[in-house]
Each structure stands twice: as structure tokens, then as C-alpha cells.
PLY file of the C-alpha trace (Angstrom):
ply
format ascii 1.0
element vertex 104
property float x
property float y
property float z
element edge 103
property int vertex1
property int vertex2
end_header
-34.19 -96.48 -57.47
-32.15 -93.30 -57.08
-35.13 -91.35 -58.31
-37.28 -92.84 -55.54
-34.72 -91.89 -52.88
-34.52 -88.41 -54.37
-38.32 -88.05 -54.33
-38.56 -89.22 -50.72
-35.92 -86.70 -49.68
-37.71 -83.90 -51.54
-40.96 -84.77 -49.78
-39.22 -84.70 -46.41
-37.60 -81.36 -47.09
-40.94 -79.93 -48.19
-42.65 -81.21 -45.04
-40.58 -79.34 -42.46
-42.98 -79.92 -39.50
-42.39 -83.64 -40.02
-39.33 -83.69 -37.76
-41.18 -82.10 -34.84
-44.02 -84.61 -35.07
-41.67 -87.57 -35.29
-39.53 -86.28 -32.41
-42.70 -86.20 -30.32
-43.63 -89.74 -31.39
-40.63 -92.01 -30.89
-37.34 -90.23 -31.43
-36.96 -89.51 -27.72
-36.68 -93.28 -27.26
-33.93 -93.52 -29.85
-30.93 -92.29 -27.89
-28.65 -91.40 -30.74
-27.05 -88.24 -32.14
-28.87 -85.26 -33.62
-28.24 -86.46 -37.17
-30.09 -89.68 -36.38
-33.10 -87.73 -35.17
-33.10 -85.83 -38.45
-32.82 -89.07 -40.43
-35.49 -90.79 -38.35
-38.31 -89.45 -40.54
-36.80 -90.72 -43.77
-35.95 -94.11 -42.31
-39.34 -94.41 -40.60
-41.15 -93.90 -43.90
-38.87 -96.30 -45.79
-39.05 -99.08 -43.19
-42.80 -98.87 -42.61
-43.48 -98.80 -46.35
-41.53 -102.05 -46.70
-38.73 -100.54 -48.80
-35.98 -102.87 -49.98
-32.66 -103.08 -48.16
-30.70 -101.40 -51.01
-33.08 -98.44 -50.90
-32.71 -98.11 -47.12
-28.91 -98.36 -47.47
-28.95 -95.63 -50.13
-30.95 -93.38 -47.80
-28.47 -94.06 -44.98
-25.54 -93.14 -47.22
-27.30 -89.96 -48.35
-28.01 -88.91 -44.75
-24.40 -89.62 -43.74
-23.06 -87.47 -46.57
-25.16 -84.56 -45.28
-23.65 -84.57 -41.79
-20.33 -83.83 -40.13
-20.41 -87.06 -38.13
-17.70 -89.52 -39.27
-19.21 -91.85 -41.86
-18.61 -95.21 -40.07
-20.21 -93.88 -36.88
-23.13 -92.38 -38.78
-23.81 -95.55 -40.78
-23.68 -97.73 -37.66
-26.00 -95.39 -35.75
-28.53 -95.18 -38.57
-28.55 -98.97 -38.97
-29.40 -99.17 -35.26
-32.25 -96.72 -35.90
-33.57 -98.97 -38.70
-33.42 -102.03 -36.41
-35.21 -100.04 -33.70
-38.01 -99.06 -36.07
-38.33 -102.61 -37.38
-38.61 -104.08 -33.88
-40.69 -101.42 -32.11
-43.07 -99.94 -34.67
-45.94 -102.18 -35.67
-48.08 -101.67 -38.76
-50.96 -100.25 -36.72
-48.60 -97.68 -35.13
-47.19 -96.79 -38.53
-50.66 -96.15 -39.94
-51.53 -93.86 -37.01
-48.32 -91.90 -37.36
-48.67 -91.60 -41.15
-52.18 -90.22 -40.76
-51.04 -87.81 -38.06
-48.24 -86.59 -40.31
-50.57 -86.37 -43.32
-48.39 -88.81 -45.29
-51.12 -91.38 -45.98
0 1
1 2
2 3
3 4
4 5
5 6
6 7
7 8
8 9
9 10
10 11
11 12
12 13
13 14
14 15
15 16
16 17
17 18
18 19
19 20
20 21
21 22
22 23
23 24
24 25
25 26
26 27
27 28
28 29
29 30
30 31
31 32
32 33
33 34
34 35
35 36
36 37
37 38
38 39
39 40
40 41
41 42
42 43
43 44
44 45
45 46
46 47
47 48
48 49
49 50
50 51
51 52
52 53
53 54
54 55
55 56
56 57
57 58
58 59
59 60
60 61
61 62
62 63
63 64
64 65
65 66
66 67
67 68
68 69
69 70
70 71
71 72
72 73
73 74
74 75
75 76
76 77
77 78
78 79
79 80
80 81
81 82
82 83
83 84
84 85
85 86
86 87
87 88
88 89
89 90
90 91
91 92
92 93
93 94
94 95
95 96
96 97
97 98
98 99
99 100
100 101
101 102
102 103
């Protein structure tokens, strides 16, 4: 499972334009800190690909270690981002965004 998280993070680092595309898509609706906007791409991919809760939690912890935001605030904010994605992004939207970002 750690290997999968590691691979997802490597893919996101390699795809640097990803953040700009995602910011244009929905991140402006997610009114959270800058670290959440950076993590949005990772969480978006995990949630829309039906990743398990432990995998999503591992990604949240990894993102929170990489920021200067206090950990409890970061974890709470990123969990709100996950809930936002789950409630607002439908499978058809996810497919369109994945194709636009050349993920699928």
C-alpha cells in the first residue's frame, strides 16, 4: 500500500502542470489553504479512483508532513477536501477531468 502511495506521489511530481489544470477546474471552489490546493490533485485522483480509506489517510498524512501548517489543522482541512470531492465530483466529471489532464 505504501508503494502505491509512493507511486501516486511520483506521478504527481512528474506531472507539474497538473496543479494548474486542477486549480482551473474546481480548486477555486474549495476555500482552503494553499497546501490544500496542492494536495487537491492527489486526493482527487485517489477519491475518483475509489481508493480505500487507509490509502486516502496515508496520502493526507504524507501531504501534512510536507507542509508547515500545524498537523491537526492540515488533516482536518484535507479531510474536508476529500468530503468535498466525494459530494461534488460525479464519475462523469472525473472522467472528463482525467482525460483533460492526460491521466486516463
